[in-house]
N, C-alpha and C positions, 0 to 999 in steps of 0.2 A: 504494499499499500504506499501511497504518498501521504505526507503529513499536510494537513490543512492549517495554514497559518496566515492570518488568525482563523480560528474555527468558525464555520458558518452556522447561524442559528437554524434549528430544526424544531418543527412542531408535529405532533401526532396524537390524535385522540385526547386532546386536552393537556398533553405532557409537552414539556419544553426541554431542549437539550442543545447540544452542539455537535456538528459533524467534524470529527477530529482527524480521521484517516479515511482514505478511499482508494479503491482500485476499480478496474473496469467491471468487476463482478460483485464487490463487497463494500460495505461501509461500516465504520465504527463510530458509534454515537455515545457521547457522555450525557446521560440524562441528569436533570436537576431533580433530586429527591428520588424516592423508590418508584419502581415501575415493574410491570410484568411483560417480559419479552414476548410471551406467547400471544399477547393481545395486540401487537403492532403488526399491521400488514400494509400500511401506507404512510409515507413521511413526506413532509413539504420542507424543502431546503431554500432558505432565503439567500439569494445570490447578490441582492442589493436591496435598497429601500423599495425599489419599484419592480423587482423581478424575483420570481421564485420558481423552483422546479418541483414537480410532484413525481414520486416514484412509488411503484408497487414493490414491496419487499416481503421477506419472510425471515423470522429470527433464526439464528444459528448459534445462540448462546453467548454470554459474556459481552453483551452489547454489540455483537456482530450481526449484520444483516446482509442477506444475499439479495441482489436486485433480480426481480423477475424478468423474463426475456422481453416482455412488452415495454419495458422501461430502458433498454439497453441503448437505444438511440439518443434518448435525453441524458443518459449517463455519459455517453461519449461527448456530447456537447459540453457538459459541465466539466468534464476532465480536460478537454481542450482549453476552455476558458481559464480554468484554474492554473493549468500549466503555463500559459503565456503570462498570466498575472504574476505567478510565482517567479518566472524568469525575470520580469521587470523589477520585482521587489528585491530579489537576491542581488541582481546586478547593481541596483541602486544603494543597497544598504550593507552588503558584505564584501569581503575580499574574495572575488571570484577568479582572480587572475592566476597565471602560472606562478608558483610559489617564489621563484627567483626573479620573476618579472624580467627575464632575459630572453629577448627574441633574436639574439645573435648579432644585432647591429652595433652593440657597444664595442665590439672589437674591431669593427670596420674603420680603417684609417682613410681619411680623405685629404687632399692636398691643402696646404696653407699658403695663402698669399698675403704678405704683410701690408702691401700698399696697392690695393686695386684702384687703378685709375679709371673709375667708372662712376656715373651718377646713379643714385638709388632709382630714379625714375626710368633709367634705361634697362633695368634689370626685369626681364619678363619671365613670368612663371607659367605662361600659357602652354597648353599641351593638347594635341589632337589625339582623340581616342574614340573607338567605336563610331568613327566618321564625323565627329563634331569637335570643334575646338573649345576647350574649357579654360577657365581662369587660372587653374592650378592642377598639377598632376595628383589630385586627391579625389577619392570616392568616399562618400558617406555610406558605409556598408550597412546592409540589413542586419539588424540585431535580433529583434523579436517582434512577432505579430500579436500585440496585446489586444485587449478589449477596450473599454472606455478610456483607460489612460493611454492606450496605444494611439488613438485619434489625435490627442493633444501632442504626444511626442512626435508623431509623424508630420503634423502640420508645422511644428517648430523646426524640425529638421529640414523640411521642404523650403521654409523661409530662408534658412541658412544656405541651402543649396542654390537657390535662385539668386540670392544676394551676392554670393561669391562665384557664380557661374560654374558650378561643379555638379557632377552627377550624383544621384542618390539612389540607393537600393532600399527597398522595403524589406521587412521581415517576412517570414513564411506566410503565404496567402491561404494556407490550407483551410483555416477556419472559415474565411469568407467564401471560399469556393464550395464548401460543404453547407454553408448557411448564408444565403444571399442577404440576410438582414445585417450582416457584418461587413458588407462591401464598402460602406462609407469610411471605414477606418483607413482604407488604402487609396481611395478615389481622391487624389491630391491635385490632379491637373485642372479640375474645375476652378479651384481657388489659385493654383499656381500654373497657369497655362504654359509658361516657358520652361518648366521643369523637366530635366532629362531624367526619366524614371526607369529603374531596373526592377523587374518583377522577381519573384522568389518562390520556388517550390522545392520540396526535398526529394531525395531519392526514395524515401519511404512511400511517397505518393505516386511512384511509377509502377506499382504492381497493378495487375489487372488489364483488361483489354482496352480500357479507355483512357490510357495515360496521355495519348496525343491530344485528345479533346480537353483533358484537364489542363495541360500546359497552354493550349490555345486560349482557353477561358481565362487563365491567369493573365495573359497578355492583354486580351480584350478588356477585361475588367477595369484596368487602370491605364489603358492606352500605353503600355510599356514600350520603351525604346529598345529594350533588351530583356532577356530573361536569364536569371541566375538559377542554376540547379545546385542546391547545396549538398555536399557529400559529408555526412555526419555519422559515420559508422560507429566510432567510439562512443559518441553521445547516445546513440540509439541502444547500444549494448549495455550501458549503465542505466539508462532511463527505465523506470519501473514498467511503463507501458510502451516501451520502444519496439521497433522492428528488429527482426533477427534474420531476415532472408534478403540477400543482396544479389542473388543470381540474375544474370542477364541484364544488369543495369546499363553497362557500357553500350550494348546493342540498342537499348531503348533510348539512350541519350543521343546516339547517332541518328535514330529515326526522328527524334524531336528536332534536331538541328536541321535535318533535311526538309522538314515540313514548315517550320516556322519561318516567317518572313523578316524576323528580327534576329540579331546576333544572340547566341547562346553562350553563356559563361559557365564553366564548371568551377565551383567554389568550395574549397575545403573550409572547415569552421574551427580550426584550432589544433589539429594534429599534423598539419603540413602535407602538401601534395607531393607525392614521390614521382620521381622521373619515369619509372616503368608505367604507372597508371596514366601519367600525362601523355606519354608516347602512345599508349593504346587509344586514348581519346583523340589525340591528334590524327592517328591513322584512320579514324572513323569520320573526320571532318571538323572537329572542334578546334577552334583557333584562339579562343579566349579563356584564360585561366586566372583564378584567384587562389594563390598558393596557401593562403590561410594557415600560417605556421603557429607553432607553440611559442609562448612568450607573452601572450595577451590573455584574453578571456578563455577560461577552461570550462567548456561545456560538460566535460566528464565530472568535474568538481561540483558544478551547479546541480547536475542530476543527482549526485550523491547527496547533496544538502537537502534535496527535496524528499528523499526517501525516509520512511519511518523505520526500515530494517537496518540494524547497525552493520550487517554484513554488506549491504548495498552502499551504505555510506563509506565503508571501508574501501570498496572498489573505487568510488569516486575519488577518494583521497590517494589511493594507490596510483591511479592513472591521471592524476591532476597535471603532471608535467610531461605526459606522453607525447612523443612525436618529434618531427624535425622542426628546429627553430624556423622562424620566418625567413632568416638569412640563408639558412641551410637549404630550405625548400626552394627559394628563389634561385640560388646557385645551381642546384641540381636540375631544376626544370629549364632554366635558361641555357644551360650547357647542352641539354638533350634536345631542346627545341629552340634554336637561335631565332627563328622567324615568328615565334609565338607572341601574342599580346599578353602581357602578365601584369596582374595586380598583386602587390605584396601587402597582405593584411596579417595582422597579429602583433599587438604590442606597439603599434605605431602611435606615439603620443605627443610628438612635437615636430616642428619643421625641420630641425637638423636630422632627425631620423627619416623624414620624408626624402631629404636629399640623399642620405646614405642609401636608401632603398633604390632610388633612381640611378645613382652612381653604380650600384651593384647589379643593375640589369632590369629593374622593374620599369614598366611604362607608367604605372600609376601606383599610389599608395593608398590603402584602405584604412579608414578610421571609424570605429564604432563605439566602444564602451564610453570613452570620455565625452563624446558628443551626446550620447543618450542621457548620461548623468546630468549634463548641462541643460538639456532640453527639459528634464524633470524639474530642475531648479526654478527657472522662470523663463518667460517668453523669448528673450533675446540672448540668453546666456550662450547658446550654441553658436549663434552668429558671431558674437564677440570672440568666443574661443577660436573659431576658425580664422577670424581676422588676425589673431595672434599667431596662430600656426603658420599662416601664409607669410606674415612679417618675419617670423623665425627662419622660414625657408629662404626668403630673400637675403637675410643676413648671412646665412650659411653659404649661399651662392656667391656673395660678394667677397667673403674673406677666404673662400676656397678657390675661387676662379672657375668653378664648375657651372656650365650653363645647361639648361634643359632643352633638349632638341624638341621643337614644337611638333614635329612629325613622329609617327611610330617608327 
């Protein structure tokens, strides 16, 4: 089961309690006062002040209840919503990064120019990527597809992206694709028509015969300029409700890029893209990669924190630092695929590291967690943080003599 923090209020036959743990099949409820388990066959869970979910259940002892089959669709909806809300909360309030916070770029040395004879205004950070020229070689990477809070976060990040003329990726669109009532969380172009938007689906959604339609709907829903398919095997294996079958995924990704009229980016999410996998994808037609290395947000650690089982929490801690660092993944993929277009994501927190990533072979650098945290703080915090990062990038360019090639 996953822990529900904070617990959700529950009522049943005049009794009040809290939903404290939940899985796709069971719930544990802490009741206020005495009650008789055998008398409970229906519960109502308050998801917010204006929304609740009703479930048919049957007691299995010690405050554990099994959901009836006719409630499983509603259970899945609640599980999705809770997972995304928990992701946002954990990212905002706890240390969820690689324990050493080392993405490999700290050891990268770049040139030093003591007296650069150049004017600040002459230093251009522009970069062409995915067929469009952006104000800086930076992508706001998709972090998480939340619910009510996700709308606010996405709009603040979209404002940041438009202000600085950089691309933005959204978090996983799965919830909205399965429940059209949630599409508004991701529909940002109505308010920000100039936004370059990257859609997002996971490899776990590529099972079944309708995966092509699923990806096309993800693009159409938000008028995406590109689609990222995130590869998160380690996260899924730690996640209580995660997927376990990854057979045939590369073939399906190939079919997706053949059908879609927008570029497809294959994106690792914190364990680092290896050269062998990248080469297999390249051979099927994929040209865009986000190496998503270790050193930043650890989704294995996050999924461990969500679990109520101490052994699963142990797994999350064990694999917290697993994978290739961002610098390692970038080096290996660039060596294997000199012509690929590569985004380096994972622990990029400042403009100096952006330049180190570009100097090491990246076309763009992806930044997620610090911008999401800023977006939660107040409406223009992410925009101000990005301005600071771009200024840091320009400073690094001036004192190193490194210039960014505007073309790929």
